[in-house]
C-alpha positions in Angstrom: -97.4 -5.6 53.5 -95.5 -5.2 56.8 -91.9 -4.3 56.2 -89.0 -4.1 58.6 -86.1 -1.9 57.5 -82.9 -2.7 59.4 -80.6 0.3 58.7 -78.1 2.4 60.7 -78.2 5.4 58.6 -81.0 7.3 60.3 -81.7 9.8 57.4 -81.7 6.9 54.7 -84.0 4.8 57.0 -86.4 7.7 57.6 -86.8 8.3 53.8 -87.2 4.6 52.9 -89.8 4.0 55.7 -91.8 7.1 54.8 -91.7 6.1 51.1 -92.9 2.5 51.9 -95.8 3.9 54.0 -96.7 6.4 51.2 -96.8 3.5 48.9 -99.5 1.8 51.0 -97.3 -0.5 53.0 -96.5 -0.5 56.8 -92.8 -0.1 57.6 -90.9 -0.3 60.8 -87.3 0.6 61.5 -84.5 -0.9 63.6 -81.2 1.0 63.8 -78.8 -1.8 64.6 -78.4 -5.6 64.2 -79.4 -6.6 67.7 -82.7 -4.4 67.6 -83.3 -5.7 64.0 -83.0 -9.3 65.1 -85.3 -8.8 68.0 -88.0 -7.1 66.0 -87.8 -9.7 63.2 -88.3 -12.5 65.7 -91.2 -10.7 67.5 -93.0 -9.0 64.5 -95.1 -10.6 61.8 -93.3 -9.1 58.8 -93.8 -9.9 55.1 -90.3 -8.8 54.0 -87.1 -7.7 55.8 -84.9 -5.0 54.2 -81.4 -5.5 55.9 -78.3 -3.3 55.4 -75.3 -5.5 55.4 -73.0 -3.4 57.5 -74.7 -2.7 60.9 -73.6 -1.9 64.4 -73.7 -4.4 67.2 -74.5 -7.4 64.8 -73.9 -7.2 61.1 -76.6 -7.9 58.5 -75.4 -11.3 57.4 -75.3 -12.4 61.0 -78.9 -11.3 61.5 -80.0 -13.3 58.4 -78.0 -16.4 59.3 -79.5 -16.4 62.8 -83.0 -16.2 61.5 -82.5 -18.9 59.0 -80.9 -21.1 61.6 -84.0 -20.6 63.8 -86.1 -21.8 60.8 -87.5 -18.4 60.1 -88.1 -17.9 56.4 -89.4 -14.3 56.0 -88.0 -13.0 52.6 -84.9 -10.8 53.0 -83.5 -8.1 50.6 -80.0 -7.1 51.4 -78.8 -3.5 50.9 -75.1 -2.9 50.7 -72.4 -0.6 49.4 -70.5 -3.7 48.7 -71.7 -4.7 45.2 -69.1 -7.0 43.7 -70.2 -10.4 42.6 -68.4 -12.1 45.5 -70.2 -9.8 47.9 -73.6 -10.6 46.4 -73.0 -14.3 46.4 -72.0 -14.2 50.0 -75.1 -12.4 51.0 -77.4 -14.8 49.1 -75.6 -17.8 50.6 -76.1 -16.4 54.1 -79.8 -16.6 53.5 -80.8 -13.5 51.6 -83.4 -13.7 48.9 -82.3 -10.6 46.9 -79.4 -8.1 47.0 -79.5 -4.5 45.9 -76.2 -2.5 45.8 -76.1 1.1 47.1 -76.9 3.7 45.8 -80.3 2.6 44.4 -83.5 4.1 43.2 -86.4 3.6 45.6 -88.6 2.6 42.7 -86.4 -0.4 42.2 -86.2 -1.2 45.9 -90.1 -1.1 46.1 -90.4 -3.3 43.1 -88.1 -5.8 44.5 -89.7 -5.8 47.9 -93.1 -6.2 46.5 -91.9 -9.1 44.3 -90.6 -10.8 47.4 -93.9 -10.3 49.2 -95.7 -12.0 46.3 -93.2 -14.8 46.3 -94.0 -15.5 50.0 -97.7 -16.1 49.2 -98.1 -19.9 48.8 -101.1 -19.8 46.5 -102.8 -17.4 44.2 -106.1 -17.8 46.1 -104.6 -16.4 49.2 -104.0 -13.1 47.4 -107.8 -12.5 46.9 -110.1 -11.7 49.8 -113.9 -11.9 49.5 -116.8 -10.9 51.6 -120.2 -11.3 49.8 -119.9 -9.5 46.5 -116.9 -7.6 47.6 -113.6 -8.6 46.4 -110.0 -7.3 47.2 -107.0 -8.3 45.0 -103.9 -7.9 47.1 -101.5 -8.2 44.1 -103.4 -6.0 41.7 -104.4 -3.7 44.5 -107.9 -3.6 43.2 -111.3 -3.5 45.0 -114.5 -4.6 43.1 -118.0 -4.9 44.4 -120.8 -6.4 42.4 -118.7 -5.9 39.3 -117.9 -2.2 40.0 -114.4 -1.2 40.6 -113.9 1.0 43.7 -111.0 3.4 43.9 -109.3 3.6 47.3 -106.5 5.6 48.7 -103.5 3.4 50.0 -104.6 3.8 53.7 -108.2 3.0 52.9 -107.0 -0.1 51.0 -104.9 -1.2 53.9 -107.8 -0.7 56.3 -110.2 -2.7 54.1 -107.6 -5.4 53.6 -107.1 -5.7 57.5 -110.9 -5.8 58.0 -111.4 -8.5 55.3 -108.6 -10.6 56.6 -110.5 -10.7 59.9 -114.0 -10.9 58.2 -116.7 -11.9 60.7 -114.6 -10.8 63.7 -114.9 -7.7 65.7 -111.8 -5.6 65.0 -111.0 -3.1 67.9 -109.6 0.4 67.6 -106.4 -0.7 69.2 -106.0 -3.5 66.6 -106.4 -0.9 63.8 -104.1 1.5 65.4 -101.4 -1.0 65.8 -101.8 -2.9 62.4 -102.9 -0.2 60.0 -101.5 3.0 61.5 -98.6 1.5 63.5 -99.5 3.5 66.6 -98.8 1.5 69.8 -101.0 3.8 71.8 -104.3 5.7 71.5 -103.4 9.2 70.4 -107.1 10.4 71.1 -107.6 11.2 67.4 -110.6 10.5 65.2 -108.5 9.2 62.4 -110.1 5.9 62.5 -113.7 7.2 62.5 -112.8 9.4 59.5 -111.3 6.6 57.5 -113.9 4.0 58.4 -116.6 6.6 57.4 -114.9 7.3 54.1 -114.4 3.6 53.4 -118.0 2.8 54.3 -119.2 5.4 51.8 -117.2 3.8 49.0 -117.9 0.1 49.6 -121.6 0.3 50.9 -123.2 3.3 49.5 -125.4 2.5 46.5 -125.2 -1.3 47.0 -127.9 -3.7 48.1 -126.8 -4.2 51.7 -124.1 -2.9 54.0 -121.0 -5.0 54.7 -119.1 -2.7 57.1 -120.8 -2.5 60.6 -119.9 -0.5 63.7 -120.2 -2.5 66.9 -120.9 0.2 69.5 -118.3 0.3 72.2 -116.3 -2.5 70.6 -115.0 -1.7 67.2 -115.9 -2.7 63.5 -116.8 -5.9 61.7 -117.1 -6.6 58.0 -119.4 -9.5 57.2 -122.0 -10.5 54.5 -124.9 -10.0 56.9 -126.3 -7.4 59.3 -126.8 -9.9 62.1 
């Protein structure tokens, strides 16, 4: 999932973003309400994690503005204000969940993942298939020809992105921006290394390859070597 964390406490935000990324998700950070509102409007996020008390524009104002614009991305509100009235006010402003501070990251992660699942309109949309390769987004399982394949979180995210764009050539820039969240080419072979590892896991030992390198263009996953 792509997650936007709108939090003005830099240390707390750094910790949460790193933890989300290590859990196999892709998290961005905005340090105030105005920046958060802009990023929420421009980015394709699955869940927003919004601190209630923010500089420039408070969290409830951010949520109310997004809802007024008919934007329905699920929102989890974080706040040191944990009384019943505070929680009710947050939910009525358009929040989908409310987690008082301090909190355990394991609970935050579970709640965010629950919101991400809730956003999916149909169970079929959680399963991606290319030939005999199947990826289950909710169970975080990959199976090919009846054999379960163990992937690292980044490998899973890479395969998920490729399968979401099955049959299309995916460029290095697209992978850097959507899987690694780099907005420039750092002149690294990180993509080549991960694609090579992924290919060895999903193609080696099976009847035919699914992951293809398009020289000078990028990569494509498809049920054909055409």
